[in-house]
C-alpha positions, 0 to 999 in steps of 0.5 A: 478509546475515543479514537478507536470508537470514532472510526479514526484511521489507525495504523496500529495500536502498540501496547506494553507487554504485561499491560492488561488493565480493564481500560486497556483490555476494553480498548484492545477488544474494540480494536480487534472488532475493527481489525486494527493491528495490535503490537505488543512491545517492551515497555521501554520501547513504548517509552521511546516511541512516545518520547517518555510521555505518560502513555499508560501502557498503550499508544496508537499510530494514526493515519495522516489521511482516511483510507479509500475503498477499491470501489472509490478508486474504480469510481474515480476512473469512471468519473474521469472517463478513463480506463482504470490505472491502479498500483498494488503494493504487496507488503511494501514495508518502508514508509518512504517507499510508499510515499515516493510511490504515491507521489509518482502515482499522482504525477502519472495520473494513477487512479489509486494505490492499494496496500495490504493491511498487515506487514505493510507501511501505512499512511503514517507521517513519514509516508505522507512527508515522503509523498510531498503532499501527493497523499492529499490527492491520491486515493489509497485503499487498505485491504486484508487480502491482495489476491482476493482484490486482484480477482475483484479487479479482474471481474471489473475488466482489469489486466493485472501485471506483476513486477518480478524476476524472469518475466517479459521485458517490460517494454514488450508487454501490452500495458494499455487499457484497464490495468493494475501493476503489482510491486512486491516487498523490498526483499522478498518481491511478490508473494507466490499466490499474488504472482499466480493471480497475475495475468503476466509478469514483467521485468526490468533489465538488470545488467549490473551486479545488483539484482534488484531496484528500490521498490519505488524506483521500479514502480516509477519506471513501470508506471511511466512505461504504462503512461508512455504506452497509453499516450502512444495509443491515444 
């Protein structure tokens, strides 16, 4: 309860199915006010998740770092005197992919990463470890609605490109200036509404028998193509 009340960054709250004591109900009510994701699970799963600790039917998964805002990310670019460079992740579920993308983003000079609040990996211990420490330096914003954020970024002068099938070859697209690149879910790719909001779609050439790359690999290739084009235009 104190973690929820204090504003601590919490990824989700897990509650054992059937646990609805007065204390638990109060915690869940407060969590809903903050928009924290609540998951109801079998009591045995909660036992496993907590290492058989005396969890009293409820547990929280906390973030390894506080989240930033989209405004924080835009201000970072402004403070550096650079055109904004942002990576948007549309329902990336694997924390190792998230961590790897954050690591690449930090190395490439990206100003921030935006993730969705639901159906997405957050800044868990696994993501932090996979980032090799980059999470300490990279601003990550968690938002409720990715399409609305894309509209906001466009209002701030950014061009938004999605990585998906049947797009323009990524090396042919003009990936310079204020830009955000959208990487989609590991299995489904970019959602239809998110794709519709993008200014353009870019694709990586696929000549093998597998039709898609790992999300973090695709993000790495596209991120450094943007770096290459930016450097070439300096």
